[in-house]
Residue frames as a rotation matrix with the C-alpha (Angstrom) as fourth column:
MET 1
0.648 0.391 0.654 -29.31
-0.631 0.756 0.174 -18.35
-0.427 -0.525 0.736 -39.70
ILE 2
-0.464 -0.761 -0.454 -26.83
-0.871 0.486 0.076 -21.23
0.163 0.431 -0.888 -40.09
TYR 3
0.657 0.753 -0.035 -28.19
-0.741 0.654 0.149 -24.69
0.135 -0.072 0.988 -40.73
LEU 4
-0.385 -0.870 0.307 -26.49
-0.921 0.383 -0.071 -27.61
-0.055 -0.311 -0.949 -39.15
THR 5
-0.031 0.285 -0.958 -26.68
-0.249 0.926 0.283 -31.35
0.968 0.248 0.042 -39.47
GLU 6
0.905 0.419 0.066 -27.38
-0.183 0.244 0.952 -33.33
0.383 -0.874 0.298 -36.30
ALA 7
0.425 -0.858 -0.288 -23.69
0.888 0.457 -0.050 -34.38
0.175 -0.235 0.956 -36.13
GLU 8
-0.313 -0.561 0.766 -22.58
0.394 -0.811 -0.432 -30.73
0.864 0.167 0.475 -36.54
ARG 9
0.405 0.628 0.665 -24.98
-0.373 -0.551 0.747 -29.75
0.835 -0.550 0.011 -33.88
ARG 10
0.864 -0.159 -0.478 -23.51
0.463 0.625 0.629 -32.33
0.199 -0.765 0.613 -31.44
ILE 11
-0.211 -0.976 0.050 -19.97
0.894 -0.213 -0.395 -30.67
0.397 -0.038 0.917 -31.94
MET 12
-0.279 0.141 0.950 -21.56
-0.013 -0.990 0.143 -27.22
0.960 0.027 0.278 -31.39
ASP 13
0.762 0.648 0.000 -23.27
-0.030 0.035 0.999 -28.35
0.647 -0.761 0.046 -28.19
ILE 14
0.476 -0.719 -0.506 -19.84
0.876 0.440 0.199 -29.34
0.079 -0.538 0.839 -26.86
LEU 15
-0.535 -0.734 0.418 -18.32
0.708 -0.660 -0.253 -25.98
0.462 0.160 0.872 -27.81
TRP 16
0.077 0.600 0.796 -21.30
-0.158 -0.781 0.604 -23.97
0.984 -0.173 0.035 -26.40
GLU 17
0.838 0.144 -0.526 -20.82
0.423 0.438 0.793 -25.85
0.344 -0.888 0.306 -23.08
LYS 18
0.590 -0.705 -0.394 -17.18
0.156 -0.379 0.912 -24.64
-0.792 -0.600 -0.113 -23.02
SER 19
0.783 -0.396 0.480 -14.92
0.501 -0.056 -0.864 -22.96
0.369 0.916 0.155 -25.46
PRO 20
0.187 -0.210 -0.960 -12.10
-0.931 0.275 -0.242 -23.11
0.315 0.938 -0.144 -26.45
ARG 21
0.593 -0.037 0.804 -11.41
-0.382 0.866 0.321 -26.85
-0.709 -0.498 0.500 -26.65
LYS 22
-0.473 -0.829 -0.297 -8.73
-0.778 0.235 0.583 -29.05
-0.414 0.507 -0.756 -28.24
LEU 23
-0.100 0.354 -0.930 -9.47
-0.809 0.515 0.283 -31.73
0.579 0.781 0.234 -30.72
GLU 24
-0.759 -0.287 -0.585 -8.64
0.026 0.884 -0.468 -34.46
0.651 -0.370 -0.663 -28.25
GLU 25
-0.905 0.424 0.031 -11.12
-0.126 -0.197 -0.972 -33.10
-0.406 -0.884 0.232 -25.75
ILE 26
-0.178 0.839 -0.515 -13.86
-0.957 -0.270 -0.110 -32.85
-0.231 0.473 0.850 -28.30
SER 27
-0.328 -0.115 -0.938 -13.07
-0.587 0.802 0.107 -36.38
0.740 0.586 -0.330 -29.44
GLU 28
-0.976 -0.101 -0.194 -13.25
0.100 0.586 -0.804 -37.78
0.195 -0.804 -0.561 -25.90
LEU 29
-0.631 0.776 -0.013 -16.67
-0.397 -0.337 -0.854 -36.17
-0.667 -0.533 0.520 -25.31
VAL 30
0.049 0.640 -0.767 -18.20
-0.999 0.034 -0.036 -37.22
0.003 0.767 0.641 -28.62
SER 31
-0.417 -0.295 -0.860 -16.77
-0.438 0.894 -0.094 -40.79
0.796 0.337 -0.502 -28.53
SER 32
-0.920 0.203 0.334 -18.36
-0.248 0.359 -0.900 -41.40
-0.303 -0.911 -0.280 -25.14
GLU 33
-0.082 0.995 -0.057 -21.74
-0.477 -0.089 -0.875 -41.26
-0.875 -0.045 0.482 -26.98
ASN 34
0.900 0.304 -0.313 -20.89
-0.406 0.323 -0.855 -42.27
-0.159 0.896 0.414 -30.55
HIS 35
0.436 -0.784 0.441 -18.14
0.434 0.613 0.661 -44.14
-0.788 -0.097 0.608 -32.23
TRP 36
0.998 -0.063 -0.014 -16.88
-0.050 -0.629 -0.776 -41.28
0.041 0.775 -0.631 -34.34
THR 37
0.302 -0.953 0.035 -13.17
0.950 0.297 -0.099 -41.31
0.084 0.063 0.994 -35.37
VAL 38
-0.064 -0.444 -0.894 -10.95
0.395 -0.834 0.386 -38.33
-0.916 -0.328 0.229 -34.87
HIS 39
-0.909 -0.309 0.279 -10.87
0.350 -0.205 0.914 -38.03
-0.225 0.929 0.295 -38.60
ALA 40
-0.160 0.936 0.313 -14.77
0.840 -0.037 0.541 -37.72
0.518 0.350 -0.780 -38.81
ILE 41
0.481 0.319 -0.817 -14.63
0.777 -0.586 0.229 -35.13
-0.406 -0.745 -0.529 -36.07
GLN 42
-0.493 -0.730 -0.473 -11.96
0.302 -0.654 0.694 -33.11
-0.816 0.199 0.543 -37.95
ILE 43
-0.745 0.332 0.578 -14.19
0.600 -0.045 0.799 -33.20
0.291 0.942 -0.166 -41.11
LEU 44
0.317 0.946 -0.065 -17.14
0.892 -0.274 0.360 -31.83
0.323 -0.172 -0.931 -39.11
LEU 45
0.197 -0.295 -0.935 -14.97
0.542 -0.762 0.354 -29.11
-0.817 -0.577 0.010 -37.50
LYS 46
-0.829 -0.543 0.132 -13.77
0.396 -0.403 0.825 -28.08
-0.395 0.736 0.549 -41.06
ARG 47
-0.399 0.767 0.503 -17.31
0.758 -0.033 0.651 -27.88
0.516 0.641 -0.568 -42.23
LEU 48
0.505 0.560 -0.657 -18.28
0.861 -0.381 0.338 -25.82
-0.061 -0.736 -0.674 -39.21
ILE 49
-0.290 -0.714 -0.638 -15.35
0.450 -0.690 0.568 -23.47
-0.845 -0.122 0.521 -39.86
GLN 50
-0.869 0.005 0.495 -16.48
0.474 -0.281 0.835 -22.98
0.143 0.960 0.242 -43.45
LYS 51
0.076 0.984 0.164 -19.96
0.762 -0.163 0.627 -22.17
0.643 0.077 -0.762 -42.17
GLU 52
-0.491 -0.454 0.743 -18.33
-0.148 -0.797 -0.585 -19.71
0.858 -0.398 0.324 -39.81
ALA 53
0.767 0.641 -0.029 -20.08
-0.142 0.214 0.966 -21.56
0.626 -0.737 0.255 -36.79
VAL 54
0.748 -0.582 -0.318 -16.59
0.591 0.365 0.720 -22.43
-0.303 -0.726 0.617 -35.30
ARG 55
0.726 -0.687 0.028 -13.37
-0.636 -0.687 -0.351 -20.48
0.261 0.237 -0.936 -35.00
GLU 56
0.748 -0.613 -0.254 -10.04
0.636 0.772 0.012 -22.17
0.189 -0.170 0.967 -35.04
GLU 57
0.759 -0.572 0.309 -7.10
-0.596 -0.803 -0.021 -20.55
0.261 -0.168 -0.951 -33.20
ASN 58
0.361 -0.754 -0.549 -3.54
0.433 0.657 -0.617 -21.96
0.826 -0.015 0.564 -32.85
ILE 59
0.800 -0.154 0.580 -2.44
-0.578 -0.458 0.676 -21.64
0.162 -0.875 -0.456 -29.13
LEU 60
0.072 -0.914 0.400 1.15
-0.817 0.176 0.549 -22.65
-0.572 -0.366 -0.734 -28.78
GLY 61
-0.757 -0.449 -0.475 1.07
-0.654 0.523 0.547 -24.66
0.003 0.724 -0.690 -31.97
GLN 62
-0.844 0.519 0.135 -2.06
0.464 0.833 -0.300 -26.57
-0.268 -0.191 -0.944 -30.93
PRO 63
-0.675 0.663 0.324 -5.41
-0.104 -0.520 0.848 -25.78
0.730 0.539 0.421 -32.71
GLU 64
-0.786 0.571 -0.235 -8.24
0.388 0.160 -0.908 -24.96
-0.481 -0.805 -0.348 -30.36
TYR 65
-0.652 0.663 0.368 -11.81
0.435 -0.070 0.898 -24.58
0.621 0.746 -0.243 -31.41
SER 66
-0.820 0.426 -0.383 -14.47
0.159 -0.474 -0.866 -22.14
-0.551 -0.771 0.321 -30.21
SER 67
0.041 0.879 0.475 -18.08
0.937 0.132 -0.325 -21.49
-0.348 0.458 -0.818 -31.11
GLY 68
-0.905 -0.359 0.229 -18.45
0.425 -0.742 0.519 -18.76
-0.016 0.567 0.824 -33.69
LYS 69
-0.475 0.832 0.288 -22.23
-0.376 -0.487 0.788 -18.35
0.796 0.266 0.544 -33.47
SER 70
-0.669 0.279 0.689 -24.78
-0.716 0.006 -0.698 -18.56
-0.199 -0.960 0.196 -30.72
ILE 71
-0.809 0.428 0.404 -27.34
0.397 0.903 -0.161 -21.24
-0.434 0.030 -0.900 -30.36
GLN 72
0.134 0.886 -0.443 -29.98
0.166 -0.461 -0.872 -18.69
-0.977 0.043 -0.209 -31.42
GLU 73
0.041 -0.234 -0.971 -28.14
-0.841 -0.533 0.093 -18.26
-0.539 0.813 -0.219 -34.76
THR 74
-0.868 -0.435 -0.238 -28.33
-0.496 0.768 0.405 -21.88
0.007 0.470 -0.883 -35.65
ALA 75
0.270 0.908 0.320 -30.95
-0.861 0.376 -0.342 -24.49
-0.431 -0.183 0.884 -36.60
VAL 76
-0.590 -0.445 0.673 -30.77
-0.190 0.887 0.420 -28.21
-0.785 0.120 -0.608 -37.23
ILE 77
-0.100 0.467 -0.879 -31.72
-0.994 -0.013 0.107 -29.35
0.039 0.884 0.465 -40.70
SER 78
0.625 0.449 0.639 -33.35
-0.472 0.869 -0.150 -32.82
-0.622 -0.208 0.755 -41.09
PRO 79
-0.383 -0.767 0.515 -31.25
-0.006 0.560 0.829 -35.53
-0.924 0.314 -0.219 -42.72
GLU 80
0.147 0.567 0.811 -33.91
0.849 0.348 -0.397 -35.70
-0.508 0.747 -0.430 -45.52
LYS 81
0.960 0.188 -0.210 -33.61
0.089 -0.908 -0.409 -32.00
-0.267 0.373 -0.888 -46.27
ALA 82
0.212 -0.953 -0.216 -29.76
-0.529 -0.297 0.795 -32.14
-0.822 -0.055 -0.567 -46.19
TRP 83
-0.464 -0.378 0.801 -29.67
0.423 0.700 0.575 -34.94
-0.779 0.606 -0.165 -48.80
SER 84
0.387 0.630 0.673 -32.30
0.870 -0.010 -0.492 -33.45
-0.304 0.776 -0.552 -51.02
GLY 85
0.812 -0.296 -0.502 -30.39
-0.272 -0.954 0.123 -30.09
-0.516 0.036 -0.856 -50.88
PHE 86
-0.206 -0.962 0.178 -27.20
-0.284 0.233 0.930 -31.91
-0.937 0.141 -0.321 -51.79
PHE 87
-0.300 0.125 0.946 -28.94
0.776 0.609 0.165 -33.64
-0.555 0.783 -0.280 -54.81
CYS 88
0.708 0.706 -0.007 -30.51
0.585 -0.591 -0.556 -30.45
-0.397 0.389 -0.831 -55.90
ASN 89
0.550 -0.657 -0.515 -27.31
-0.448 -0.753 0.482 -28.65
-0.705 -0.035 -0.708 -55.93
GLU 90
-0.527 -0.728 0.439 -25.59
0.011 0.510 0.860 -31.42
-0.850 0.458 -0.261 -57.90
ALA 91
0.101 0.583 0.806 -28.44
0.895 0.301 -0.329 -31.46
-0.434 0.755 -0.492 -60.48
ALA 92
0.894 0.230 -0.385 -28.09
0.111 -0.946 -0.305 -27.70
-0.434 0.230 -0.871 -60.85
LEU 93
0.097 -0.954 -0.283 -24.35
-0.519 -0.291 0.804 -28.07
-0.849 0.069 -0.523 -61.54
LEU 94
-0.430 -0.109 0.896 -25.13
0.536 0.768 0.351 -30.74
-0.726 0.631 -0.272 -64.22
ILE 95
0.570 0.711 0.412 -27.50
0.790 -0.335 -0.514 -28.35
-0.227 0.618 -0.752 -65.90
ASN 96
0.908 -0.273 0.317 -25.20
-0.155 -0.924 -0.349 -25.26
0.388 0.268 -0.882 -65.50
PRO 97
0.579 -0.642 -0.503 -21.65
0.718 0.694 -0.058 -26.59
0.386 -0.327 0.862 -64.88
GLN 98
-0.315 -0.711 0.629 -20.15
0.326 -0.704 -0.632 -23.15
0.892 0.006 0.453 -64.44
GLY 99
-0.443 0.185 -0.877 -22.36
0.896 0.061 -0.439 -22.60
-0.027 -0.981 -0.193 -61.43
LYS 100
-0.997 0.073 -0.030 -23.72
-0.075 -0.991 0.107 -19.27
-0.022 0.109 0.994 -62.82
ARG 101
-0.312 0.947 -0.071 -27.27
0.317 0.034 -0.948 -18.39
-0.896 -0.318 -0.310 -62.28
THR 102
-0.894 0.083 0.439 -29.38
0.420 -0.183 0.889 -17.89
0.155 0.980 0.128 -65.35
GLU 103
-0.704 0.622 -0.344 -32.06
-0.318 -0.708 -0.630 -15.31
-0.635 -0.334 0.696 -65.50
LYS 104
0.108 0.846 0.523 -35.45
0.296 0.474 -0.829 -15.96
-0.949 0.244 -0.199 -67.08
ASN 105
0.773 0.286 -0.566 -34.67
-0.373 -0.517 -0.770 -13.76
-0.514 0.806 -0.293 -70.12
GLY 106
0.907 -0.406 0.114 -31.59
0.386 0.691 -0.611 -15.95
0.169 0.598 0.783 -70.99
LYS 107
0.379 -0.819 0.431 -28.93
-0.436 -0.569 -0.697 -13.61
0.816 0.077 -0.573 -69.79
GLU 108
0.030 -0.515 -0.856 -26.35
0.670 0.646 -0.365 -14.87
0.742 -0.563 0.365 -67.34
GLY 109
0.835 0.212 0.507 -26.44
-0.231 -0.702 0.674 -13.38
0.499 -0.680 -0.538 -63.82
GLN 110
-0.114 -0.922 0.371 -23.93
-0.804 -0.134 -0.579 -13.27
0.584 -0.364 -0.726 -61.10
């Protein structure tokens, strides 16, 4: 299961409706409802690519985006949970800066 923010889900809805799409097409569809910049949409697409929810292909030198996961493989996470997860991860890195998990017996894990 891949967890998406509400903004990421909006991008996915557009790609589930029709894929592949170019950035300009996605931007036109999103900006008719929101006032997102092209840069903000690019950031969302990069995050979705990292989550493997979106695939990017270069067709004739132009990037096109397709859905990489079905709607059944995703869930929307509430903004409160997204922020709390962010802060929990940041706190964990402050406690253990190398990002290594520590087992209860004091030995470092993978």
